[in-house]
N, C-alpha and C positions, 0 to 999 in steps of 0.2 A: 504494500500500500504506500502511496506517495506521502512523503513527510512534508506537510505544509506548515510554514512559519506563520503564526497568528498575526505577526506584525505586517506581513504582506497582505493577509486578508483585510486588515484595517486600512492599509495603504490603498488598496483597490476600492474599498467601500467609501473612502473619503475623496477619491479622484472624481473628476468631472464625469457626468453621466455617459458622454460619448466614449470616454476612455475605458470604462469598466469592462465592457465585453471584449475590447481589444486586449487588455491586460490578462483577462481570464483565459482567452484563447491562446495567447503566447505562452502563458504559464503551463497550460495543458500540453502544448506541443513540446515544450522543454522536458516535462516529466515523461511524456511518451517516448522521446528519443533517449532519455537518460533517467531510468527509474531510480538510480542511486543518487541523483542530484540532491544537494543540500541547499536549502533556501536561507537567505539572510538579508539583512539590510546593510548596505554600505553606501556612504555619502548620501544617506537619506533615501536611497532608491532600492527597489527589489533587485537582488543579485543572486545568481545561481552559481554554486561552487561544486567542483568535481575534481577528484584526484589531487587535492591539495592546492588547487588554483581556481581563479575566477573563470567561469565558462562564458557567461553572458549576463546581461542585465536589461532591465526595462524601466521606463519612467513615464509618468503622465505629467503633462504641463497644462496650461490653461486652454490651449487650442489644438494641441496634438499630443500623441504618445510616440515613444520611440523604443526600439529594441536593437541591441548591438552586441557584437562579440568582443570580448576583452582583447583577443588576438586578431582583430579585424583583418589586417592585411594578410595574415597567414591563412585565415579561414575563407574570406570572401575573395581575396586577390589583391595583389599590390596595386593594380591600376584602378581599383574601385574606390573613389573618394568617400570619406565619411561625411554624413550630413549632420553636423552637430555631434550629439552623443550616439546617434544610432547608426546602424549599418544599412538601413533600408529606407531612409528618409522619414519625413513626418507622416505619421499615421493619424487619420481623423475618422476612419470608419473601418469596419471589419474587412472590407474589400482591399484595403491598403496593405494588409498582411500578405507577405509572399506565400504562395501555395505551400501546403504542408510537404508535398513531394520535393520542393526545393529546400525548405527549412530543415527537415529531418536529416538529410545527408550533411548539411553544414554543421548542425549541432554535433553530429557524430564525429565529424572532422575535428571540431574544437575539442571534443572529449579525447580523441586520440593524441592530439597535441599535448593536452594536460597529462595524460598517462605517460607520455614519453618525456615529460619534463621540459618541453620546448618553451623558451621564453619569448615574450612579445618581440616582434621585429623592430629594428631601429634603435638608435641611442636615445635615451630620454634627455630632453632639454634640461639643462641646469638653470633653475630659476634663481635670479639674484634676489636675495631676501630683502624685503622692503623694511625700512626702519620702523620702529614702533611709532604709532601715531601720537601726535601732541594734541590732547584735548583742549578745545578753546576755553578761555577764561571763565565764561559764564557756566559752561558745562562742568568744569572742574570745581567751581565754587559750589554748585548744587551737590556734587558728589561729596565734597568735604563736609557738608551739613549732615550727611547720612553716612556714618562710619561703615556700616555694612555694605552700602552701595560702593563706596570707594574701595573697600577691601575686595569685593567681588570683581570690580573693574580691573584692579591691579593684578588679580589672580588669573585673569583671562590671558589667552595667547594674544600676540600682537594683531593677528587677523580678526579675532573676536572684538578686541578693543576698537580696531579700525571700523568695524561694522557700525558700532555705536557712534563713533566720531563722525563718520561720513553721513549717517542718517541725520544727525543734528545739523551739521554744517551745510547739507544740501537743501535745507528748508529755504524756500524763497521769501516767506514772510516772517516777521518777527514773532507774531502770535503762534504760528506753526512751530517755529524753533522752540519757543518756550514750552509748548505742549509736548514736543518730542523730548525735551530735557526732563520734564516731569515724568513722562512715561518711562524714560530710560532709567531714572532713579528708582522708580517703583519696581521695575523688572530686576534691576541690579540688587535691590534689597532682598529679593527672593532668590538671588543667585542665578538668574536666567540670562543666557546669551541673547543677543539682539534677535536672532532668528529662531528662538526656541519653539515657536509654533510649528515649524517645519521639520523638527527633529523627531 
């Protein structure tokens, strides 16, 4: 019997209505091709793992869903470009899913690559680390008034801090900025990162 992760059930249930049948069908095809597949959530998205490595993953967005292989170039082909995160473009309806007779062999090919311990093709780009963000004075003053908020903010990674700083500084109007600062402090007192709703 297929092992389904309840977090993926929840992910599908809260996805847009058009995306739910797409995700369910893709999930079923993966399980059909690879009954031993393990489900998990990585980077906030449903991910399928087999033989110690990521096999493929899927995601739902506001206006489309996607499905892609971790070793895209090795599975689909070097000359087939990726469209965003997916291997098959943006899917908005069931008819956008490639036919099962096309997907099943590709999933099995990805399985074989994992079984053989083949690594993804191409060197990974080395990202230059961005410096820690400098919170603006009004945001910092609000944090200092709430010791728990300041402590949580300082405990976050630079990227999590940056999410708060950018959210505050991107406000166009002063009243919006002040609302965002107040909301940020409230979430930080609770120890929540800026995008906690999507985790």
